[in-house]
Backbone bond lengths (Angstrom), bond angles and torsions (degrees), N, CA, C in turn:
res aa  C-N    CA-C-N  psi(-1)  N-CA   C-N-CA  omega(-1)  CA-C   N-CA-C  phi
1 M - - - 1.456 - - 1.523 108.97 -
2 T 1.333 116.86 136.28 1.453 120.24 178.47 1.525 109.43 -75.39
3 N 1.316 114.75 155.11 1.454 121.08 -177.26 1.526 108.35 -133.93
4 P 1.362 117.79 71.34 1.463 120.32 -173.18 1.525 113.84 -65.21
5 R 1.301 118.78 -22.65 1.463 121.72 -177.69 1.525 112.65 -96.01
6 D 1.315 116.66 3.84 1.472 121.20 -176.70 1.525 112.04 54.88
7 Y 1.326 116.13 43.60 1.452 120.24 174.76 1.528 108.28 -65.06
8 P 1.318 116.76 148.73 1.467 117.74 174.91 1.528 109.13 -66.19
9 E 1.306 116.34 147.08 1.470 120.61 -179.80 1.525 111.34 -70.50
10 V 1.332 116.47 -32.32 1.465 120.41 -177.99 1.521 108.69 -132.48
11 I 1.357 114.81 135.29 1.463 120.45 173.89 1.527 107.70 -130.72
12 Q 1.322 115.97 165.84 1.468 122.33 178.61 1.518 109.08 -95.53
13 S 1.336 117.34 133.87 1.453 121.84 177.04 1.523 109.11 -69.37
14 A 1.326 116.89 127.93 1.464 121.56 177.81 1.530 110.61 -70.08
15 E 1.322 117.84 -24.55 1.463 121.85 -177.38 1.521 112.83 -84.78
16 S 1.337 116.47 -48.76 1.466 119.31 -172.64 1.525 113.55 -112.06
17 G 1.320 116.75 -13.99 1.464 119.85 -176.71 1.530 112.88 81.91
18 R 1.318 118.09 -1.95 1.460 121.59 179.48 1.527 110.46 -71.07
19 S 1.314 116.02 156.62 1.469 121.43 174.33 1.517 108.82 -78.16
20 L 1.323 114.83 134.17 1.457 121.36 177.07 1.523 107.96 -115.62
21 R 1.331 116.50 128.71 1.465 122.02 -177.46 1.524 109.72 -105.21
22 R 1.355 115.56 136.46 1.465 121.56 179.48 1.524 109.38 -69.05
23 G 1.336 115.95 132.06 1.451 120.96 178.16 1.520 110.87 178.02
24 V 1.315 115.17 -172.95 1.460 121.56 179.13 1.517 107.89 -112.47
25 K 1.312 115.60 121.91 1.468 122.15 179.96 1.526 108.46 -106.40
26 M 1.309 116.56 134.21 1.458 121.03 175.91 1.530 108.13 -78.44
27 L 1.328 115.89 118.33 1.456 122.61 179.50 1.523 109.46 -116.40
28 T 1.305 115.97 146.45 1.456 121.58 175.63 1.516 108.38 -118.09
29 I 1.323 115.10 125.14 1.462 120.93 175.26 1.529 107.23 -114.05
30 H 1.315 116.50 156.76 1.466 121.47 179.56 1.523 108.94 -118.48
31 V 1.330 115.63 127.71 1.460 122.00 176.92 1.526 106.68 -127.41
32 D 1.307 115.68 122.68 1.472 121.60 -178.24 1.523 111.54 50.87
33 G 1.326 115.66 40.76 1.453 121.14 177.79 1.517 115.16 78.66
34 Q 1.328 117.15 -0.06 1.462 121.59 -178.52 1.528 109.78 -102.10
35 P 1.352 117.66 126.83 1.466 119.50 177.46 1.524 110.82 -77.50
36 F 1.311 116.03 145.78 1.464 122.77 176.80 1.519 107.09 -139.71
37 T 1.325 116.77 118.43 1.459 122.21 -178.09 1.526 109.19 -106.86
38 Y 1.314 115.92 135.37 1.468 121.27 -179.35 1.520 109.70 -147.79
39 G 1.309 116.53 164.16 1.459 122.69 178.02 1.518 110.72 -91.52
40 Q 1.327 116.91 118.20 1.464 122.46 -178.07 1.521 110.33 -107.65
41 P 1.351 117.79 111.51 1.460 118.96 175.17 1.527 110.84 -70.86
42 G 1.303 115.67 153.22 1.463 121.74 178.48 1.515 109.74 159.89
43 W 1.329 115.86 -170.20 1.463 121.80 172.34 1.515 106.46 -102.58
44 W 1.332 117.10 131.38 1.457 121.65 -173.70 1.518 110.99 -131.31
45 A 1.335 114.64 142.90 1.464 119.77 175.23 1.529 108.82 -67.70
46 S 1.334 116.19 -38.67 1.464 121.07 177.53 1.524 108.53 -145.70
47 I 1.319 115.93 116.98 1.462 119.86 177.23 1.523 110.14 -76.37
48 A 1.317 117.94 -32.73 1.465 122.23 -174.34 1.523 113.77 -83.10
49 D 1.330 119.40 -29.96 1.467 121.78 -174.96 1.529 110.05 -86.24
50 P 1.344 117.90 108.92 1.464 120.19 -178.21 1.527 113.48 -65.06
51 A 1.319 118.25 -21.49 1.463 121.46 -179.09 1.527 112.01 -82.35
52 D 1.325 118.09 -18.95 1.467 122.38 -178.29 1.526 108.56 -96.57
53 N 1.321 116.06 100.17 1.460 120.76 -177.30 1.525 113.28 -103.09
54 E 1.330 117.77 15.75 1.460 118.50 178.23 1.515 108.92 -69.43
55 G 1.313 114.38 125.66 1.457 119.23 -179.22 1.507 111.05 -168.10
56 Q 1.313 114.61 178.06 1.458 121.17 179.28 1.519 108.14 -139.67
57 L 1.337 115.41 135.75 1.457 121.46 -177.55 1.518 110.80 -117.40
58 T 1.340 115.37 146.70 1.465 120.83 172.16 1.524 107.88 -88.01
59 D 1.330 116.68 175.59 1.464 119.96 175.75 1.528 110.44 -59.33
60 E 1.333 117.37 -41.08 1.472 120.65 178.30 1.526 110.73 -62.90
61 D 1.329 117.08 -39.35 1.462 120.67 177.77 1.527 110.52 -63.90
62 N 1.332 117.08 -36.75 1.456 121.22 179.54 1.528 112.01 -68.82
63 V 1.330 117.59 -26.13 1.466 120.70 174.22 1.531 109.12 -63.01
64 I 1.330 116.66 -42.46 1.464 121.76 177.28 1.530 109.41 -62.89
65 R 1.304 116.28 -44.69 1.474 121.47 -179.04 1.528 110.79 -59.44
66 A 1.337 117.08 -46.76 1.465 121.21 -179.32 1.531 111.00 -65.96
67 A 1.326 116.76 -42.07 1.470 120.45 179.06 1.529 110.66 -63.58
68 A 1.333 116.78 -39.81 1.470 120.32 178.74 1.523 110.67 -62.59
69 R 1.322 117.46 -39.34 1.465 120.29 178.45 1.531 111.43 -65.47
70 R 1.339 116.73 -40.41 1.470 120.07 177.12 1.533 110.68 -63.82
71 E 1.327 115.82 -43.46 1.470 120.12 178.72 1.525 110.60 -62.92
72 A 1.329 116.54 -41.88 1.471 120.86 179.81 1.528 111.19 -62.22
73 R 1.345 116.81 -41.68 1.471 120.53 177.63 1.530 110.56 -62.58
74 A 1.335 116.34 -42.93 1.464 120.45 -179.90 1.530 110.87 -64.80
75 K 1.331 116.46 -42.71 1.470 120.36 179.12 1.528 110.53 -64.64
76 A 1.327 117.28 -38.52 1.466 120.82 178.99 1.528 111.24 -64.24
77 K 1.346 116.16 -29.89 1.464 121.11 178.01 1.528 111.67 -88.72
78 H 1.330 116.38 3.03 1.473 122.88 -179.15 1.529 111.65 60.43
79 A 1.323 116.27 39.35 1.461 121.01 178.97 1.527 110.10 -66.11
80 I 1.319 115.73 138.89 1.464 120.73 177.53 1.522 109.59 -72.16
81 L 1.324 116.49 -44.94 1.465 121.94 177.54 1.522 107.93 -115.14
82 T 1.316 116.40 123.43 1.464 120.69 179.46 1.528 109.51 -86.01
83 P 1.328 117.74 166.30 1.465 120.44 -179.42 1.541 114.15 -54.18
84 L 1.329 117.41 -40.77 1.468 119.06 179.76 1.520 112.03 -67.94
85 V 1.321 117.57 -35.78 1.464 121.06 178.57 1.524 109.98 -67.86
86 I 1.321 117.27 -41.56 1.466 120.67 177.85 1.524 109.91 -61.56
87 R 1.317 116.96 -43.57 1.471 120.07 178.12 1.526 110.64 -62.69
88 A 1.332 117.30 -41.48 1.468 120.79 179.82 1.527 111.15 -62.28
89 I 1.332 116.96 -40.97 1.470 120.23 178.67 1.524 110.00 -65.40
90 R 1.333 116.30 -44.61 1.474 119.73 178.84 1.517 110.80 -59.73
91 E 1.333 116.92 -44.91 1.461 120.87 -179.75 1.530 111.38 -66.17
92 A 1.342 117.84 -35.06 1.465 121.06 177.45 1.527 110.83 -62.55
93 C 1.327 115.89 -29.52 1.465 121.16 177.23 1.528 111.59 -83.20
94 G 1.334 117.22 -6.30 1.464 120.94 179.72 1.510 113.54 71.78
95 L 1.325 117.03 31.59 1.461 121.08 -174.93 1.522 112.18 -113.69
96 S 1.325 115.96 143.42 1.462 121.07 169.02 1.530 107.06 -74.54
97 Q 1.319 117.34 170.96 1.463 119.96 176.84 1.528 110.82 -60.39
98 Q 1.331 117.17 -41.90 1.457 121.19 -178.74 1.528 110.76 -66.94
99 A 1.334 116.74 -43.20 1.468 119.98 179.16 1.525 110.71 -65.66
100 A 1.322 117.27 -38.43 1.473 120.65 178.40 1.516 110.29 -62.85
101 A 1.329 117.39 -38.46 1.460 120.87 178.38 1.529 110.24 -63.25
102 R 1.334 117.17 -37.31 1.466 120.05 178.19 1.532 110.81 -70.88
103 V 1.326 117.24 -40.68 1.466 121.20 -177.27 1.524 112.01 -72.67
104 F 1.335 117.30 -45.98 1.463 121.75 -174.41 1.524 113.04 -93.15
105 G 1.333 117.43 -22.46 1.455 120.73 -175.26 1.520 110.66 90.73
106 G 1.307 115.64 -174.45 1.462 120.28 177.97 1.519 113.99 102.18
107 G 1.306 118.51 -3.75 1.455 120.95 178.50 1.516 112.27 102.59
108 P 1.341 116.90 160.68 1.462 121.38 -172.69 1.530 114.93 -63.28
109 K 1.318 118.10 -26.55 1.469 121.32 -178.61 1.530 112.10 -107.91
110 A 1.330 117.58 11.92 1.467 121.45 -173.85 1.522 112.25 -55.72
111 F 1.333 117.46 -50.29 1.464 118.87 -174.41 1.521 112.06 -74.00
112 E 1.308 116.95 -29.05 1.468 119.40 172.86 1.539 109.05 -60.89
113 K 1.318 116.24 -42.41 1.471 120.82 -179.11 1.525 111.85 -72.94
114 Y 1.345 118.04 -38.49 1.463 120.46 177.72 1.525 110.44 -63.92
115 E 1.328 116.33 -44.49 1.469 120.98 -174.87 1.519 112.86 -76.53
116 S 1.322 117.64 -18.54 1.466 120.19 175.84 1.528 110.47 -90.43
117 G 1.335 116.37 -9.10 1.456 120.54 -178.15 1.517 112.87 81.64
118 E 1.321 117.05 5.26 1.465 121.28 -179.13 1.529 110.81 -68.34
119 V 1.339 116.18 -36.66 1.456 122.06 -178.10 1.524 108.77 -130.85
120 T 1.322 116.03 140.28 1.459 121.68 174.73 1.528 107.93 -94.42
121 P 1.325 118.43 132.49 1.466 120.09 179.84 1.536 111.38 -62.30
122 S 1.327 115.33 151.99 1.466 120.93 176.45 1.528 109.26 -67.20
123 S 1.310 116.25 165.96 1.470 119.65 -179.88 1.524 111.28 -63.31
124 S 1.335 117.89 -36.21 1.471 119.39 177.96 1.533 110.79 -69.06
125 M 1.331 117.70 -36.60 1.467 120.19 176.72 1.525 110.20 -66.71
126 I 1.322 117.41 -38.10 1.467 120.71 177.68 1.523 109.81 -61.14
127 R 1.335 116.93 -44.15 1.472 119.86 178.57 1.520 110.69 -61.87
128 L 1.321 117.00 -41.61 1.464 121.08 179.33 1.528 110.44 -64.87
129 L 1.329 117.32 -41.35 1.463 120.81 178.21 1.531 111.39 -65.94
130 L 1.321 117.56 -38.04 1.468 120.23 176.25 1.528 110.74 -64.64
131 L 1.334 116.95 -38.44 1.465 120.44 174.40 1.527 110.11 -62.36
132 A 1.324 116.51 -42.33 1.469 120.70 178.55 1.524 111.43 -63.87
133 A 1.326 117.55 -34.47 1.466 120.43 177.28 1.526 110.42 -64.89
134 K 1.331 116.52 -36.15 1.468 120.93 179.31 1.521 112.27 -77.78
135 H 1.336 116.33 -34.82 1.471 121.65 -175.00 1.527 110.88 -136.01
136 P 1.339 118.26 66.86 1.471 119.28 -176.44 1.527 113.22 -61.30
137 D 1.320 117.45 -24.87 1.461 120.84 -179.74 1.533 112.21 -62.81
138 L 1.320 117.71 -25.26 1.461 120.81 178.47 1.527 112.65 -70.34
139 F 1.326 116.81 -19.57 1.455 121.48 -172.90 1.524 113.70 -117.21
140 Q 1.317 117.71 4.46 1.460 120.10 -174.70 1.513 111.95 -69.12
141 K 1.320 113.46 147.23 1.458 121.33 178.99 1.526 108.81 -60.88
142 G 1.310 115.43 139.50 1.454 119.50 177.45 1.515 113.51 83.80
143 S 1.335 117.38 1.30 1.455 118.31 179.92 1.529 111.01 -74.72
144 G 1.337 116.55 -12.83 1.455 121.25 174.33 1.508 113.22 64.86
145 V 1.310 114.91 -160.77 1.452 121.07 179.59 1.522 107.99 -73.34
146 P 1.320 117.44 128.61 1.462 118.59 -178.51 1.517 111.13 -67.81
147 M 1.308 115.90 143.38 1.457 122.21 176.14 1.526 107.36 -86.28
148 I 1.317 116.02 138.52 1.459 121.08 178.61 1.528 107.82 -92.62
149 S 1.304 115.05 118.57 1.459 120.10 178.33 1.520 109.11 -81.69
150 A 1.316 116.69 169.42 1.462 121.50 176.39 1.522 109.94 -60.43
151 A 1.326 116.51 -39.37 1.472 120.20 178.52 1.527 110.67 -64.25
152 D 1.360 117.41 -40.05 1.467 120.98 177.44 1.527 110.66 -63.95
153 A 1.339 116.92 -43.22 1.465 120.99 179.34 1.525 110.11 -61.96
154 N 1.320 116.97 -41.45 1.461 121.16 178.07 1.527 110.57 -63.51
155 L 1.329 117.03 -42.13 1.461 121.41 177.61 1.526 110.79 -61.38
156 I 1.321 116.99 -41.70 1.464 121.34 178.77 1.530 109.98 -62.51
157 R 1.340 117.76 -46.13 1.469 121.05 178.90 1.529 111.11 -59.45
158 K 1.323 117.37 -44.77 1.468 121.30 179.81 1.526 110.68 -63.19
159 T 1.324 116.25 -40.17 1.466 120.49 179.72 1.524 110.55 -64.16
160 V 1.327 116.56 -44.29 1.463 120.75 179.46 1.527 110.43 -63.67
161 R 1.315 118.18 -42.83 1.471 121.66 -178.85 1.517 112.01 -61.39
162 K 1.321 117.45 -30.29 1.466 121.37 -179.08 1.531 112.41 -85.62
163 S 1.314 116.99 -3.02 1.467 119.78 -172.43 1.524 111.76 -104.85
164 S 1.321 114.28 174.71 1.465 120.86 178.81 1.525 112.27 -75.25
165 V 1.321 119.14 -11.65 1.463 121.68 -178.53 1.527 112.35 -93.13
166 D 1.307 117.39 4.34 1.463 121.50 -176.40 1.526 111.99 -53.37
167 R 1.336 117.51 -50.08 1.464 120.94 -176.47 1.529 110.85 -64.05
168 I 1.308 117.11 -42.85 1.469 121.32 -179.81 1.521 109.72 -65.56
169 Y 1.317 116.75 -46.04 1.467 122.03 -179.31 1.534 109.90 -59.08
170 E 1.327 115.58 -44.32 1.462 119.62 -178.50 1.520 111.17 -63.84
171 R 1.340 116.65 -40.57 1.475 119.83 178.47 1.523 111.06 -61.76
172 I 1.302 116.32 -39.90 1.465 120.20 -177.09 1.518 111.34 -72.20
173 Y 1.329 116.94 -46.67 1.455 120.10 -170.51 1.522 114.99 -99.46
174 N 1.320 118.42 -16.84 1.462 118.66 -175.03 1.521 113.63 -122.10
175 S 1.312 118.59 16.88 1.466 121.14 177.70 1.509 110.20 -83.98
176 Q 1.312 115.64 146.81 1.461 122.85 176.48 1.525 107.53 -108.47
177 P 1.314 118.41 144.19 1.466 119.10 177.17 1.528 109.86 -67.19
178 S 1.331 115.04 145.93 1.473 117.80 176.70 1.518 107.84 -83.29
179 H 1.301 114.66 142.26 1.465 119.56 -178.57 1.525 109.31 -119.90
180 G 1.326 116.14 83.94 1.464 121.78 173.86 1.520 114.22 63.19
181 R 1.327 117.50 33.99 1.453 119.76 179.52 1.519 111.72 -71.75
182 G 1.323 114.51 -32.98 1.454 118.44 -179.55 1.521 113.08 73.91
183 D 1.330 118.03 11.86 1.457 119.32 179.95 1.519 112.54 -95.38
184 G 1.314 117.37 4.58 1.454 121.16 177.07 1.519 114.27 83.22
185 R 1.301 117.62 -8.12 1.470 119.42 179.03 1.513 109.14 -83.49
186 R 1.327 115.92 144.14 1.469 120.14 -178.92 1.504 112.34 -85.81
187 G 1.278 118.24 -26.98 1.462 120.24 -179.28 1.501 109.34 -155.14
188 A 1.278 115.76 144.55 1.458 119.93 176.99 1.518 108.98 -87.27
189 R 1.292 114.58 149.94 1.465 119.80 179.67 1.518 109.63 -76.68
190 A 1.318 115.09 123.24 1.458 119.53 -179.49 1.519 109.56 -84.68
191 S 1.277 114.58 160.46 1.459 118.15 175.92 1.521 109.82 -69.80
192 R 1.298 115.61 151.20 1.469 121.06 -178.57 1.506 110.45 -68.86
193 P 1.353 116.38 140.02 1.464 117.77 174.41 1.527 109.48 -70.26
194 T 1.279 115.36 148.53 1.474 119.18 179.53 1.487 111.94 -99.93
């Protein structure tokens, strides 16, 4: 295990006087009857004995503990995306929580609530987040208004042609003004663009 803060390898327990050794202990917590096992860094009287939970945690260790509890709650609810995964996707897009809320929607505190496990994203938000995981460049801050390529325009035309709005769309965008026909029609139907 790395020790970036140069923590001492062994400290004395203030409660029992026992020696506590720095390491990662596998702990199992239960949320809604579901077990969740994770690696908890800290100083432990016994890393191997699951029944001996005497230990001491730093603030950084408590961050792991809190995140594990959020993940356990999400897993117990059978969440598709857990709080840590949502945060990872947001960070891959280079967005703060507030910026992600503006880009993805869901309200100003949406990502704070998703990442704390307080709220589970809707199914449409999950799909959008999965798209962002595949293509984070589409959602990055500062990407501005997307440019429509010729291929995108062609895709849009094909989508409209397959839909129920095809006739309405064509009337709006492909009508020609009538020039003294006298037939009472306001516009002639233009040929479809290819």
